[in-house]
C-alpha angles and dihedrals in degrees: 000000000000120000111240131199118188113200095206097286118182116284097221119086110261126220094233133033116199108205118198117192106205132194123160096316099135139244096272096061097038089054092048090051095049092044091056092052093050091054098058098107096238125124116268091233090059100062142031132202121219120190111201107197109204096209097292118190096230112010112197099236090168088071092059090049088064090061101054114191093001107089136055115206126208122186121202141172109266109275105140136268093295092061091046092052091046090054088050093051091049092051095042120113098183126109085232135034129211126184122219120180112228094240094049130066144201121249108254113265093006095116092051088066096059100026091093088059090056090050092057089064089215098123135057091199131026113188131188141173135269141207127215115239139184123263097255099038110132121227111281130197116255114257109223127176105149129346134184136217117219110198126208131186092230143348088261091052089056093045095051090056101037142040106256114226116232091221111113093201099062096090149028114236138191109261093214091064091060092042096048095049098035093242110172136144117271104239129224095032142091121241090033087138092065090058094043095048092048094050093045094050090044092063102030121109127215111001138177138203120215126206088219126120105227105148131066109200119201115193101199126200109256095028124132094262094050102047113113106183113130099242090051094048094047092051092049090052093047092048092046090055092045092052090051091049093052090049090050089050090051089062088063100034098048100071093172093070114122124221095269092050092048092052091047093051094046092051091048093051094048092052092047087056088052089051093048092056091044089056089053089053091051089053090054093243111184120246091254090051093052091046089052090052090050090056090050089051091050091051089053092051094250095112142107101038115245116267094242133131098230090148141330089262092054093048095048090045092050092048095048096043090057093078139038095245091051092051089052088052093049090048093050092047091052092050091050089048090052095052091050092053098049 
């Protein structure tokens, strides 16, 4: 069981629970993250902050002391960010939950813009946009001129029309949806967020997407997403394929899915297969290696790609990946793209 320390947070149930998974990030970034949340312009009684410490070697408790009565602290054995987020969901009291990674931050005042939408209780998911920032960039105030709200009948309705991001911090979601359908992160793997996001959107009711930049994403050197050692890369690829397989199996096992949910899940699985092959190209896999992986995908029922017109990119990718020459062209294109973005 995790160890919990409640720093005298409000007794009344808040509207929004911010959950921060933490693992050896450092005091500087955690302080920046907590500062950004405290500068959102919403009443203290309307939100709570939960820091889920994933077994850090030296957690900076002095940072929490600078936020008296504002932060609940949970200590866990090291099991990865999925386990930390699960513990946060289980401890949350808010109607809605929003994840914020400890080395990222929220633009000051951004939540204040969409908080009234949460208070209406009309949506199961409210999503927004983000911007990549440098490691040492201080918290900035959100720059807002005009922003729009795109409304969708359900999470599945959104997912069947759009490519769903794998980032778990790009939205606030109604906690009851995750609890009702048992949606939690699979622990001990990479890409657990792809699976969580897909299942959450699959079962969510009315959702909306805001053209509002709320989140500042900092990709630090040495983070999980930037490690390049062979064992790490191989596990990421293996876990990615396993997540895709489980979501494909869900399409068959979940007999209660309606037509919109089935379409949404099919689209997501097909794009995950595309992403898997693109990752192989980025790792400079040889043509025989890619062909071997395609045979493996076929054996698992993930190949060939569905003959659907999801997007121009998808149609072109499906057509090229159907033959050896096309795979070679895709690999060359990805290598050129990688050089241009260095």
